[in-house]
C-alpha positions in Angstrom: -17.3 7.7 -12.0 -14.4 9.8 -10.5 -14.8 8.1 -7.4 -15.3 4.5 -8.8 -11.8 5.6 -10.4 -10.2 7.1 -6.8 -11.1 3.8 -5.3 -9.3 1.6 -8.1 -5.9 3.9 -8.0 -5.9 3.7 -4.1 -6.4 -0.7 -4.4 -4.2 -1.3 -7.1 -1.3 1.4 -5.9 -1.1 0.0 -1.9 1.4 0.2 -0.2 2.4 -4.0 -0.1 4.6 -3.9 2.7 3.2 -4.3 6.8 6.5 -4.0 8.3 6.3 -0.6 9.3 2.4 -1.0 10.7 1.8 -3.1 14.2 -1.3 -3.9 15.6 -5.0 -3.0 13.9 -2.7 -1.6 11.0 -1.0 -4.4 10.5 -3.3 -6.5 10.3 -5.8 -4.4 8.1 -2.2 -4.4 5.8 -2.8 -7.9 5.5 -6.1 -8.4 5.0 -5.3 -5.7 2.3 -2.4 -7.5 0.5 -3.2 -11.4 1.2 -6.9 -10.6 1.6 -9.9 -12.6 4.4 -10.2 -15.3 3.2 -9.7 -18.6 4.2 -7.4 -20.5 2.0 -4.2 -22.0 1.4 -3.7 -19.2 -1.4 -4.1 -16.8 1.2 -2.8 -18.7 4.5 0.8 -18.8 1.8 0.6 -15.5 1.5 1.0 -14.8 5.3 3.4 -17.2 5.9 5.6 -15.0 3.3 4.8 -12.2 5.1 7.0 -13.6 8.4 10.3 -13.8 7.3 9.8 -9.9 7.2 8.3 -9.2 10.9 10.8 -8.0 13.4 8.3 -8.5 17.1 8.0 -11.7 18.7 4.5 -10.4 18.3 3.6 -9.9 15.4 4.8 -12.3 14.1 2.6 -14.5 16.4 -0.2 -12.3 15.3 -0.1 -13.6 11.9 0.8 -16.8 12.4 -2.4 -17.6 14.2 -4.3 -16.7 11.7 -2.3 -19.2 9.4 -4.6 -23.0 9.5 -2.0 -25.2 8.4 0.0 -26.4 11.2 3.1 -27.7 9.1 3.0 -24.2 7.3 2.5 -22.7 10.7 5.4 -24.4 12.1 8.1 -24.7 8.7 7.7 -20.7 8.8 7.9 -19.7 12.8 11.0 -22.3 13.3 12.6 -20.8 10.8 11.4 -17.1 12.0 13.8 -18.1 15.5 16.9 -18.6 14.1 17.3 -15.3 12.6 15.5 -14.1 15.9 17.0 -15.7 19.1 16.6 -12.5 21.7 13.9 -13.2 23.3 13.4 -14.5 27.4 12.1 -17.2 28.6 8.2 -16.0 29.4 8.0 -14.6 26.3 9.9 -17.4 24.4 7.5 -19.9 25.7 4.3 -17.7 24.8 5.5 -17.4 21.9 6.3 -21.1 21.5 3.5 -21.9 21.6 2.0 -22.2 19.0 3.6 -24.3 17.4 1.9 -27.8 16.8 4.3 -30.8 18.7 5.5 -30.3 22.2 8.9 -31.1 20.6 9.1 -28.0 18.2 7.5 -25.7 21.1 10.9 -27.4 23.2 13.4 -26.3 20.2 11.8 -23.3 19.6 12.2 -22.4 23.3 15.5 -24.0 23.5 17.2 -22.1 20.7 15.1 -18.9 22.1 16.9 -18.6 25.2 20.1 -20.6 25.4 22.9 -17.9 25.5 25.3 -20.6 23.3 22.9 -21.0 20.9 21.8 -17.3 20.2 24.2 -15.8 16.6 
């Protein structure tokens, strides 16, 4: 009984800020926060986590879990607006997750062109 109560307390009080974590720990945290079942609710939850991320690799990993291409493209394009400091090879790998070729090219240009950087 005590173990069950502790488990419920842990689930209810689990941290919902996954930003400080990386790799497998970050993925496990997102699974706790958003769930790992396929569905729009999970995908919207994952999309809401992306703006707080600072590393392109983390954004790419989370974005690839979003199967709705419109939602994924929207959140990735939005993230690139605030993070324009990737090298060309990193930008190309990052932008490859976008659905349309035109958006991929625009993404790479915005991340690698010096006069477009903030």
